[in-house]
C-alpha positions as CSV (number, residue, x, y, z in Angstrom):
1,X,-8.6,14.2,-4.3
2,X,-8.6,10.4,-4.4
3,X,-5.3,8.5,-4.7
4,X,-5.0,4.9,-5.6
5,X,-3.6,2.7,-2.8
6,X,-3.5,-1.1,-2.6
7,X,-5.0,-2.8,0.4
8,X,-2.1,-5.3,0.6
9,X,1.2,-5.3,-1.2
10,X,3.4,-8.4,-1.5
11,X,7.1,-7.4,-1.0
12,X,9.2,-9.3,-3.6
13,X,12.6,-7.6,-3.4
14,X,15.2,-7.7,-0.7
15,X,15.6,-3.9,-0.8
16,X,11.9,-3.4,0.0
17,X,12.1,-6.1,2.7
18,X,15.0,-4.4,4.4
19,X,13.3,-1.0,4.2
20,X,10.2,-2.5,5.9
21,X,12.2,-4.1,8.6
22,X,13.6,-0.8,9.8
23,X,11.2,0.3,12.6
24,X,11.3,4.0,11.8
25,X,10.6,3.4,8.2
26,X,7.7,1.1,9.1
27,X,6.4,3.8,11.4
28,X,6.6,6.4,8.6
29,X,4.8,4.0,6.2
30,X,2.0,3.5,8.8
31,X,1.5,7.3,8.8
32,X,1.1,7.5,5.0
33,X,-2.3,5.8,4.6
34,X,-3.4,9.4,3.6
35,X,-1.2,11.9,1.8
36,X,1.2,13.7,4.1
37,X,4.4,15.7,4.1
38,X,7.6,14.9,5.8
39,X,6.9,17.7,8.3
40,X,3.4,16.3,9.1
41,X,4.8,12.8,9.6
42,X,7.6,14.1,11.8
43,X,5.2,15.9,14.1
44,X,3.1,12.7,14.4
45,X,6.0,10.6,15.5
46,X,8.0,13.2,17.4
47,X,11.0,13.2,15.0
48,X,12.9,15.9,13.2
49,X,11.6,16.6,9.6
50,X,15.1,16.2,8.1
51,X,15.4,12.6,9.4
52,X,11.9,11.7,8.2
53,X,12.6,13.3,4.8
54,X,15.8,11.1,4.5
55,X,13.8,7.9,5.2
56,X,11.0,9.0,2.9
57,X,13.5,9.3,0.1
58,X,14.8,5.8,0.8
59,X,11.2,4.4,0.9
60,X,10.5,6.2,-2.4
61,X,13.7,4.8,-4.0
62,X,12.6,1.2,-3.3
63,X,9.0,1.9,-4.4
64,X,7.1,1.7,-1.1
65,X,5.9,5.4,-1.2
66,X,5.2,7.8,-4.0
67,X,4.8,11.5,-4.5
68,X,1.1,12.4,-4.9
69,X,1.3,16.2,-5.0
70,X,2.5,19.3,-3.3
71,X,1.2,22.4,-1.4
72,X,2.5,25.8,-0.5
73,X,3.0,26.3,3.2
74,X,4.2,29.9,3.9
75,X,7.4,30.3,1.9
76,X,7.9,26.5,1.4
77,X,6.5,24.0,-1.1
78,X,5.8,20.7,0.8
79,X,5.9,17.4,-1.2
80,X,3.0,15.0,-0.3
81,X,3.7,11.3,-0.1
82,X,1.5,8.3,0.1
83,X,2.3,4.7,1.0
84,X,1.6,2.3,-2.0
85,X,-0.4,0.0,0.3
86,X,-2.1,-0.1,3.7
87,X,-0.5,-3.5,4.7
88,X,2.6,-5.4,3.5
89,X,3.4,-9.1,3.3
90,X,6.9,-10.5,2.8
91,X,6.9,-12.9,-0.2
92,X,7.9,-16.5,0.4
93,X,9.6,-16.1,-3.0
94,X,12.4,-13.8,-1.8
95,X,15.8,-15.1,-2.7
96,X,16.6,-16.1,0.8
97,X,16.5,-19.4,2.6
98,X,13.1,-20.1,4.2
99,X,14.5,-19.9,7.8
100,X,16.1,-16.5,6.9
101,X,12.8,-15.1,5.6
102,X,11.0,-16.3,8.7
103,X,13.7,-14.9,11.0
104,X,13.5,-11.5,9.2
105,X,9.7,-11.6,9.5
106,X,9.9,-12.3,13.3
107,X,12.6,-9.7,13.9
108,X,10.8,-7.1,11.9
109,X,7.5,-7.7,13.7
110,X,9.2,-7.6,17.1
111,X,11.1,-4.4,16.2
112,X,7.8,-2.9,15.1
113,X,6.1,-4.1,18.3
114,X,8.8,-2.3,20.4
115,X,8.5,0.9,18.4
116,X,4.7,0.8,18.6
117,X,4.8,0.2,22.3
118,X,7.0,3.3,22.7
119,X,4.7,5.3,20.6
120,X,1.6,4.2,22.6
121,X,3.5,5.2,25.8
122,X,4.4,8.6,24.4
123,X,0.9,9.3,23.1
124,X,-0.7,8.2,26.4
125,X,1.6,10.6,28.4
126,X,0.7,13.4,26.1
127,X,-3.1,12.6,26.5
128,X,-2.6,12.5,30.3
129,X,-1.3,16.0,30.2
130,X,-4.3,17.1,28.0
131,X,-6.7,15.4,30.4
132,X,-5.6,17.9,33.1
133,X,-7.1,20.7,30.9
134,X,-10.1,18.8,29.4
135,X,-13.0,16.9,31.0
136,X,-12.7,13.7,29.0
137,X,-10.2,12.1,26.6
138,X,-12.0,9.2,24.8
139,X,-9.9,6.1,24.7
140,X,-10.4,2.3,24.8
141,X,-8.2,-0.8,25.2
142,X,-8.7,-4.5,24.5
143,X,-6.5,-7.1,26.2
144,X,-7.2,-10.8,25.5
145,X,-5.3,-14.0,24.7
146,X,-5.9,-17.0,22.5
147,X,-4.3,-20.5,22.2
148,X,-3.5,-21.4,18.6
149,X,-2.8,-25.1,17.6
150,X,-0.2,-24.6,14.9
151,X,1.8,-22.1,12.8
152,X,-0.8,-22.5,10.0
153,X,-3.7,-21.7,12.4
154,X,-1.7,-18.7,13.7
155,X,-1.2,-17.4,10.2
156,X,-4.9,-17.9,9.3
157,X,-5.9,-16.1,12.5
158,X,-3.7,-13.1,11.8
159,X,-4.9,-12.9,8.2
160,X,-8.6,-12.9,9.3
161,X,-7.9,-10.5,12.2
162,X,-6.4,-8.0,9.7
163,X,-9.3,-8.4,7.3
164,X,-11.9,-7.9,10.0
165,X,-10.2,-4.8,11.4
166,X,-9.9,-3.3,7.9
167,X,-13.7,-3.9,7.4
168,X,-14.5,-2.3,10.7
169,X,-12.3,0.8,9.9
170,X,-13.9,1.1,6.4
171,X,-17.4,0.9,8.0
172,X,-16.9,3.7,10.4
173,X,-14.4,5.9,8.6
174,X,-15.8,9.3,7.9
175,X,-14.9,11.8,5.2
176,X,-16.3,14.7,7.1
177,X,-13.8,17.5,7.8
178,X,-13.2,18.6,11.4
179,X,-13.8,15.2,13.0
180,X,-11.3,13.9,15.5
181,X,-9.0,11.2,14.3
182,X,-8.4,8.2,16.5
183,X,-5.3,6.1,16.5
184,X,-6.0,2.3,16.3
185,X,-3.1,0.0,17.1
186,X,-3.5,-3.8,17.4
187,X,-0.9,-6.4,18.1
188,X,-0.5,-10.1,18.2
189,X,2.5,-11.7,20.0
190,X,3.3,-14.7,22.2
191,X,2.3,-14.3,25.8
192,X,5.2,-14.3,28.2
193,X,5.4,-17.6,30.2
194,X,2.7,-19.1,28.0
195,X,2.7,-22.7,27.0
196,X,4.7,-22.9,23.7
197,X,4.1,-26.6,23.1
């Protein structure tokens, strides 16, 4: 069953912005590009379902996720949730001073980066354990750096970067059942010790 989902959503309210800046809530949203239950999300991020359910209710309350159905699992009815969009952008029109908005963006991105790094480490350790029992665990990494001349150029680079990755994902995404799902995580951040001038 198809469900409508925006490619990008502009966050206009402080309540939505604060929800997005919570690393766990941002992680939950990233897991809801397809309909999923609290239990499924909890398994994916190694959390307890009750905690995920609490944060899902908070995300639903501010309009960042919505209920898209339910299903029977043994004696329980699981509610399925879907994020309203694949990516989120903080509006410059939020009722905060520009430097506050920028600081929130920076802090939120850094918090998400730390949470993502922890997730990669956890996933990699799990796959290392699996590799003891299987011949091959397919994976790939890309590590590069780029010098950007200004904040405007940095913003343009990130925007194009996201667009290109989304195009690539759409090109190779398969609807076939039973195919292995691969996690794709990309990050952009200042290089330690790099020239900031």
